[in-house]
C-alpha positions as CSV (number, residue, x, y, z in Angstrom):
1,M,-74.5,5.2,4.8
2,T,-73.6,3.7,8.2
3,E,-76.1,3.9,11.0
4,P,-74.9,5.5,14.3
5,Q,-74.3,3.0,17.0
6,P,-76.6,3.2,20.0
7,E,-75.1,4.3,23.3
8,L,-74.6,1.4,25.6
9,L,-74.3,3.8,28.6
10,P,-75.7,7.3,28.7
11,G,-73.0,9.8,28.1
12,L,-70.4,7.3,26.9
13,V,-70.1,8.8,23.4
14,R,-69.8,12.3,24.8
15,A,-67.0,11.2,27.2
16,E,-65.1,9.7,24.3
17,V,-65.3,13.0,22.4
18,W,-64.1,14.9,25.4
19,A,-61.2,12.5,25.8
20,S,-60.2,12.9,22.2
21,Q,-60.4,16.7,22.4
22,A,-58.2,16.6,25.6
23,R,-55.6,14.4,23.8
24,A,-55.6,16.9,20.9
25,R,-55.0,19.8,23.3
26,R,-52.1,18.0,25.0
27,A,-50.6,17.2,21.6
28,R,-50.8,20.8,20.5
29,A,-49.2,22.0,23.8
30,G,-46.3,19.6,23.4
31,D,-45.6,20.8,19.8
32,A,-44.0,24.1,20.9
33,E,-40.3,24.3,19.9
34,P,-38.1,24.3,23.0
35,A,-35.6,27.1,23.6
36,A,-32.2,26.7,22.0
37,V,-30.3,27.7,25.2
38,D,-31.2,26.3,28.6
39,P,-34.6,24.8,27.7
40,V,-35.5,23.7,31.2
41,A,-36.8,26.0,34.0
42,P,-37.2,24.8,37.6
43,V,-40.3,26.6,38.8
44,L,-41.5,27.1,42.4
45,V,-45.2,26.8,42.1
46,D,-47.5,28.9,44.4
47,V,-49.2,26.0,46.2
48,P,-49.6,26.1,50.0
49,L,-49.3,22.3,50.5
50,A,-46.1,21.4,52.4
51,H,-45.4,18.2,50.5
52,L,-45.3,20.2,47.2
53,D,-42.8,22.7,48.6
54,R,-40.1,22.1,45.9
55,S,-39.3,23.1,42.4
56,F,-40.8,21.4,39.4
57,D,-39.1,21.3,36.0
58,Y,-40.9,22.8,33.0
59,A,-39.9,23.2,29.3
60,V,-39.3,26.7,28.1
61,P,-40.8,27.3,24.6
62,A,-38.6,29.2,22.2
63,T,-41.2,32.0,22.1
64,M,-40.7,32.7,25.8
65,A,-36.9,32.1,25.9
66,D,-36.0,35.8,26.4
67,D,-38.7,36.6,29.0
68,A,-38.5,33.4,31.1
69,R,-35.5,34.7,33.2
70,P,-34.6,33.5,36.7
71,G,-36.9,35.4,39.1
72,A,-39.7,36.0,36.6
73,R,-43.4,35.3,37.3
74,V,-44.9,32.6,35.2
75,K,-48.1,30.6,34.8
76,V,-47.8,26.9,34.6
77,R,-50.1,23.9,34.4
78,F,-50.1,22.1,37.7
79,A,-52.5,19.4,38.9
80,G,-55.0,20.3,36.1
81,Q,-55.0,24.1,36.9
82,D,-53.1,27.2,35.9
83,V,-51.1,28.3,38.9
84,D,-48.6,31.1,39.5
85,G,-44.9,30.4,40.0
86,F,-41.4,31.8,39.9
87,V,-38.6,30.7,37.6
88,L,-35.8,29.8,39.9
89,E,-33.1,29.3,37.2
90,R,-32.6,28.1,33.7
91,C,-30.6,24.9,32.9
92,A,-29.8,22.6,30.1
93,H,-30.8,19.3,31.6
94,T,-33.4,17.8,33.9
95,D,-33.5,14.7,36.1
96,H,-37.1,14.0,34.9
97,D,-37.4,11.0,32.6
98,G,-40.6,12.0,30.8
99,R,-41.6,14.8,28.6
100,L,-41.7,18.2,30.3
101,T,-44.8,20.3,30.3
102,P,-44.1,23.7,28.7
103,L,-44.6,27.0,30.6
104,R,-48.1,28.4,29.9
105,R,-47.0,32.1,29.8
106,V,-44.7,34.6,31.3
107,V,-46.8,36.9,33.4
108,S,-44.0,39.4,33.9
109,A,-40.5,39.4,32.5
110,E,-39.3,41.6,35.4
111,P,-37.2,39.4,37.7
112,V,-38.8,39.9,41.1
113,L,-37.3,36.9,43.0
114,S,-33.5,37.2,43.5
115,P,-31.5,34.2,44.5
116,A,-30.8,35.8,47.9
117,I,-34.6,36.2,48.6
118,A,-35.3,32.7,47.4
119,A,-32.7,31.3,49.8
120,L,-34.0,33.4,52.7
121,A,-37.6,32.3,52.0
122,G,-36.4,28.7,52.2
123,E,-34.7,29.3,55.6
124,L,-37.7,31.1,57.0
125,A,-40.0,28.4,55.8
126,A,-37.9,25.7,57.4
127,R,-37.4,27.6,60.7
128,Y,-41.1,28.4,61.2
129,A,-42.6,25.2,59.6
130,G,-44.2,27.0,56.6
131,T,-43.8,26.7,52.9
132,R,-41.7,28.9,50.6
133,S,-44.8,29.8,48.7
134,D,-46.4,31.3,51.8
135,V,-43.2,33.3,52.7
136,L,-42.8,34.5,49.1
137,R,-46.5,35.6,48.9
138,L,-45.7,38.0,51.8
139,A,-42.2,39.0,50.8
140,I,-42.8,39.9,47.1
141,P,-45.3,42.6,46.4
142,S,-48.2,41.7,44.1
143,R,-47.9,42.5,40.4
144,H,-48.4,46.1,39.3
145,A,-48.6,46.1,35.5
146,T,-48.2,49.9,35.1
147,T,-45.1,50.0,37.2
148,E,-43.6,47.1,35.3
149,K,-44.0,48.9,32.0
150,K,-41.4,51.5,33.1
151,P,-37.8,50.7,32.6
152,S,-36.1,49.2,35.8
153,P,-33.4,51.2,37.4
154,P,-29.9,49.6,37.1
155,A,-29.0,47.2,40.0
156,P,-26.5,48.8,42.5
């Protein structure tokens, strides 16, 4: 029977356990099978910082492939937190060299951000020195789950 090693610094053993658990969580999150068609989704995250006013590429898991449509609301992991975002489009390739973080979940499969509204939000943000996230927060109504359960009327 081996004797447990004494802690050299208080809390060091606990920090090593937390680090190994974090590595295991990251490994499990990366195990999700990517979507067969267009596995990359550029997402506009809802962060009010001007230097982050751009899209970030995320992997689309196969389980979310049908719901993660352009314009859909999603939750993504960004800077250590779960933040809201909008899928801008779906594409087959990315310019990012590393492994992409998968989408956390699709909040609503209803496409609420059309390409025309996204372009207009970008123009307004540039004109008035704001961010697209701030403009979209005002332009798109907050989520109403009961209304989203009803079938959408066809587009004109």
